[in-house]
ZADO-1210 file (C-alpha; in nm, 4 decimals, padded with zeros to 6 digits):
<atoms>
<atom x="00.0000" y="00.0000" z="00.0000" code="MET" pos="1"/>
<atom x="00.2743" y="00.2500" z="00.0880" code="ILE" pos="2"/>
<atom x="00.4361" y="00.1870" z="-00.2508" code="ASP" pos="3"/>
<atom x="00.1126" y="00.2901" z="-00.4255" code="LYS" pos="4"/>
<atom x="00.1018" y="00.6128" z="-00.2250" code="ILE" pos="5"/>
<atom x="00.4648" y="00.6874" z="-00.3125" code="HIS" pos="6"/>
<atom x="00.3832" y="00.6413" z="-00.6815" code="VAL" pos="7"/>
<atom x="00.0916" y="00.8849" z="-00.6476" code="LYS" pos="8"/>
<atom x="00.3153" y="01.1374" z="-00.4694" code="GLU" pos="9"/>
<atom x="00.5760" y="01.1195" z="-00.7451" code="GLN" pos="10"/>
<atom x="00.3085" y="01.1533" z="-01.0135" code="LEU" pos="11"/>
<atom x="00.1608" y="01.4557" z="-00.8366" code="LYS" pos="12"/>
<atom x="00.5075" y="01.6187" z="-00.8266" code="VAL" pos="13"/>
<atom x="00.5436" y="01.5605" z="-01.2036" code="LYS" pos="14"/>
<atom x="00.1975" y="01.7049" z="-01.2677" code="GLN" pos="15"/>
<atom x="00.2689" y="02.0186" z="-01.0643" code="LEU" pos="16"/>
<atom x="00.6098" y="02.0589" z="-01.2290" code="ASN" pos="17"/>
<atom x="00.4365" y="02.0417" z="-01.5679" code="ALA" pos="18"/>
<atom x="00.2284" y="02.3403" z="-01.4481" code="ARG" pos="19"/>
<atom x="00.5395" y="02.5462" z="-01.3710" code="GLY" pos="20"/>
<atom x="00.6319" y="02.4361" z="-01.0185" code="TRP" pos="21"/>
<atom x="00.9867" y="02.3147" z="-00.9478" code="ASN" pos="22"/>
<atom x="00.9423" y="02.0374" z="-00.6910" code="LEU" pos="23"/>
<atom x="01.1379" y="01.7376" z="-00.5719" code="THR" pos="24"/>
<atom x="00.9684" y="01.4402" z="-00.4097" code="TRP" pos="25"/>
<atom x="01.0890" y="01.3943" z="-00.0505" code="SER" pos="26"/>
<atom x="01.1622" y="01.0273" z="-00.1114" code="GLY" pos="27"/>
<atom x="00.8911" y="00.8765" z="00.1040" code="GLY" pos="28"/>
<atom x="01.0866" y="00.9161" z="00.4268" code="GLY" pos="29"/>
<atom x="00.9647" y="01.0561" z="00.7529" code="TYR" pos="30"/>
<atom x="00.9696" y="01.4230" z="00.6629" code="ASP" pos="31"/>
<atom x="00.6537" y="01.6109" z="00.7480" code="HIS" pos="32"/>
<atom x="00.6119" y="01.6994" z="00.3820" code="TYR" pos="33"/>
<atom x="00.6047" y="01.5046" z="00.0565" code="ASP" pos="34"/>
<atom x="00.7600" y="01.7586" z="-00.1811" code="ALA" pos="35"/>
<atom x="00.9950" y="02.0550" z="-00.1523" code="ILE" pos="36"/>
<atom x="01.1034" y="02.3168" z="-00.4027" code="GLY" pos="37"/>
<atom x="00.9518" y="02.6264" z="-00.5567" code="GLU" pos="38"/>
<atom x="00.6044" y="02.7392" z="-00.6533" code="THR" pos="39"/>
<atom x="00.5315" y="02.8432" z="-01.0104" code="CYS" pos="40"/>
<atom x="00.6083" y="03.2001" z="-00.8962" code="THR" pos="41"/>
<atom x="00.9521" y="03.1018" z="-00.7614" code="GLY" pos="42"/>
<atom x="00.8747" y="03.0989" z="-00.3867" code="LYS" pos="43"/>
<atom x="01.0342" y="02.8308" z="-00.1688" code="LYS" pos="44"/>
<atom x="00.7693" y="02.5825" z="-00.0621" code="CYS" pos="45"/>
<atom x="00.6831" y="02.2462" z="00.0889" code="VAL" pos="46"/>
<atom x="00.3746" y="02.0387" z="00.0155" code="LEU" pos="47"/>
<atom x="00.2037" y="01.7627" z="00.2054" code="GLU" pos="48"/>
<atom x="-00.0224" y="01.5355" z="-00.0008" code="PHE" pos="49"/>
<atom x="-00.3338" y="01.3483" z="00.1079" code="LYS" pos="50"/>
<atom x="-00.5015" y="01.1106" z="-00.1350" code="PHE" pos="51"/>
<atom x="-00.8695" y="01.0219" z="-00.1002" code="ARG" pos="52"/>
<atom x="-01.0753" y="00.7842" z="-00.3132" code="ASN" pos="53"/>
<atom x="-01.3973" y="00.9728" z="-00.2385" code="ASP" pos="54"/>
<atom x="-01.4905" y="01.3399" z="-00.2198" code="SER" pos="55"/>
<atom x="-01.5775" y="01.5109" z="00.1066" code="TYR" pos="56"/>
<atom x="-01.7231" y="01.8554" z="00.1806" code="LYS" pos="57"/>
<atom x="-01.4542" y="01.9217" z="00.4375" code="THR" pos="58"/>
<atom x="-01.0915" y="01.8155" z="00.4204" code="LYS" pos="59"/>
<atom x="-00.9062" y="01.7049" z="00.7319" code="MET" pos="60"/>
<atom x="-00.5522" y="01.7689" z="00.8522" code="ILE" pos="61"/>
<atom x="-00.4153" y="01.6497" z="01.1838" code="GLU" pos="62"/>
<atom x="-00.3204" y="01.9300" z="01.4226" code="VAL" pos="63"/>
<atom x="00.0174" y="01.7610" z="01.4754" code="TYR" pos="64"/>
<atom x="00.0888" y="01.7584" z="01.0988" code="LYS" pos="65"/>
<atom x="-00.0300" y="02.1171" z="01.0608" code="TYR" pos="66"/>
<atom x="00.1957" y="02.2354" z="01.3442" code="ASP" pos="67"/>
<atom x="00.5002" y="02.0506" z="01.2049" code="LYS" pos="68"/>
<atom x="00.4466" y="02.1965" z="00.8593" code="LEU" pos="69"/>
<atom x="00.4177" y="02.5497" z="00.9954" code="LEU" pos="70"/>
<atom x="00.7586" y="02.5080" z="01.1603" code="GLU" pos="71"/>
<atom x="00.8989" y="02.5495" z="00.8078" code="MET" pos="72"/>
<atom x="00.9229" y="02.9272" z="00.8630" code="TYR" pos="73"/>
<atom x="01.1207" y="03.0115" z="00.5492" code="ASP" pos="74"/>
<atom x="00.8822" y="02.8274" z="00.3178" code="TYR" pos="75"/>
<atom x="00.5350" y="02.8643" z="00.1772" code="GLU" pos="76"/>
<atom x="00.3416" y="02.5666" z="00.3199" code="VAL" pos="77"/>
<atom x="00.0750" y="02.3885" z="00.1162" code="PHE" pos="78"/>
<atom x="-00.1557" y="02.0963" z="00.1847" code="TYR" pos="79"/>
<atom x="-00.2793" y="01.9246" z="-00.1305" code="LEU" pos="80"/>
<atom x="-00.5833" y="01.7011" z="-00.0952" code="VAL" pos="81"/>
<atom x="-00.6292" y="01.4878" z="-00.4039" code="SER" pos="82"/>
<atom x="-00.9762" y="01.3390" z="-00.4366" code="GLU" pos="83"/>
<atom x="-01.1591" y="01.1518" z="-00.7074" code="GLN" pos="84"/>
<atom x="-01.2034" y="01.4462" z="-00.9457" code="TYR" pos="85"/>
<atom x="-01.0180" y="01.7456" z="-00.8014" code="PHE" pos="86"/>
<atom x="-00.7048" y="01.8522" z="-00.6180" code="ASP" pos="87"/>
<atom x="-00.7491" y="02.1146" z="-00.3484" code="TYR" pos="88"/>
<atom x="-00.4394" y="02.3151" z="-00.2556" code="ILE" pos="89"/>
<atom x="-00.4556" y="02.4953" z="00.0777" code="PHE" pos="90"/>
<atom x="-00.2037" y="02.7620" z="00.1762" code="ASP" pos="91"/>
<atom x="-00.1769" y="02.6681" z="00.5433" code="LEU" pos="92"/>
<atom x="-00.0280" y="03.0018" z="00.6470" code="LYS" pos="93"/>
<atom x="-00.3349" y="03.1829" z="00.5136" code="ASP" pos="94"/>
<atom x="-00.5914" y="02.9757" z="00.7023" code="LEU" pos="95"/>
<atom x="-00.7314" y="03.1524" z="01.0060" code="THR" pos="96"/>
<atom x="-00.9897" y="03.0748" z="01.2694" code="ASN" pos="97"/>
<atom x="-00.9242" y="02.7017" z="01.2617" code="LEU" pos="98"/>
<atom x="-01.0860" y="02.5185" z="01.5495" code="LYS" pos="99"/>
<atom x="-00.9553" y="02.1936" z="01.6876" code="ILE" pos="100"/>
<atom x="-01.1954" y="01.9017" z="01.6511" code="GLN" pos="101"/>
<atom x="-01.1552" y="01.5629" z="01.8155" code="LYS" pos="102"/>
<atom x="-01.2467" y="01.2753" z="01.5851" code="LEU" pos="103"/>
<atom x="-01.2162" y="00.9001" z="01.5904" code="GLN" pos="104"/>
<atom x="-00.9678" y="00.8140" z="01.3152" code="CYS" pos="105"/>
<atom x="-00.7560" y="00.5177" z="01.2123" code="PRO" pos="106"/>
<atom x="-00.4122" y="00.5157" z="01.3739" code="ILE" pos="107"/>
<atom x="-00.2650" y="00.5571" z="01.0252" code="THR" pos="108"/>
<atom x="-00.4005" y="00.5896" z="00.6747" code="THR" pos="109"/>
<atom x="-00.2479" y="00.2543" z="00.5853" code="LEU" pos="110"/>
<atom x="-00.3769" y="00.0373" z="00.8673" code="TRP" pos="111"/>
<atom x="-00.7398" y="00.1057" z="00.9465" code="LYS" pos="112"/>
<atom x="-00.7922" y="-00.1673" z="01.2038" code="ASN" pos="113"/>
<atom x="-00.7329" y="00.0432" z="01.5165" code="GLN" pos="114"/>
<atom x="-00.9086" y="00.3705" z="01.5914" code="MET" pos="115"/>
<atom x="-00.7924" y="00.6502" z="01.8189" code="ILE" pos="116"/>
<atom x="-00.9091" y="01.0014" z="01.8963" code="THR" pos="117"/>
<atom x="-00.7091" y="01.2580" z="01.6997" code="LYS" pos="118"/>
<atom x="-00.7062" y="01.6340" z="01.7095" code="GLU" pos="119"/>
<atom x="-00.7767" y="01.7649" z="01.3607" code="VAL" pos="120"/>
<atom x="-00.8695" y="02.0762" z="01.1705" code="TYR" pos="121"/>
<atom x="-01.1505" y="02.0572" z="00.9181" code="LEU" pos="122"/>
<atom x="-01.0858" y="02.2654" z="00.6073" code="LEU" pos="123"/>
<atom x="-01.3613" y="02.3878" z="00.3781" code="ASN" pos="124"/>
<atom x="-01.3059" y="02.3260" z="00.0095" code="ALA" pos="125"/>
<atom x="-01.3905" y="02.6926" z="-00.0501" code="SER" pos="126"/>
<atom x="-01.0759" y="02.7873" z="00.1459" code="ASP" pos="127"/>
<atom x="-00.8507" y="02.6122" z="-00.1062" code="ALA" pos="128"/>
<atom x="-00.6199" y="02.8509" z="-00.2905" code="GLU" pos="129"/>
<atom x="-00.6339" y="02.6406" z="-00.6052" code="THR" pos="130"/>
<atom x="-00.8623" y="02.3695" z="-00.7306" code="ILE" pos="131"/>
<atom x="-00.7205" y="02.1599" z="-01.0122" code="LEU" pos="132"/>
<atom x="-00.8705" y="01.8754" z="-01.2083" code="THR" pos="133"/>
<atom x="-00.7166" y="01.5545" z="-01.0796" code="THR" pos="134"/>
<atom x="-00.5171" y="01.3693" z="-01.3427" code="LEU" pos="135"/>
<atom x="-00.4631" y="01.0355" z="-01.1696" code="TRP" pos="136"/>
</atoms>
């Protein structure tokens, strides 16, 4: 399963680079982001990807992940949620008034057998900076 996600991450980097970004895949390690490089306007950036098979009104990011990404002070920080038909790109530094929610979630995306309570932020699709047609 993790190999399939890594393939999707690499494909998403290629797709964004074809649109003028200059990104490098993080290599599937334990960084808190999946790609690093420059936006299509030349700003240093990091991106975290989340792939969903279905579409949801709200998108979710763990508070822990959000906090770790925002520690990248010298970078623009984006969260890309790729769903069935669209990609939503959120500029995390521009989001305000986020409220912590506590939800029952799988321990990890890959192993859904154990549930725990996680602190998350719910993001509205309308808050996405960019909405692209998904190509995968």
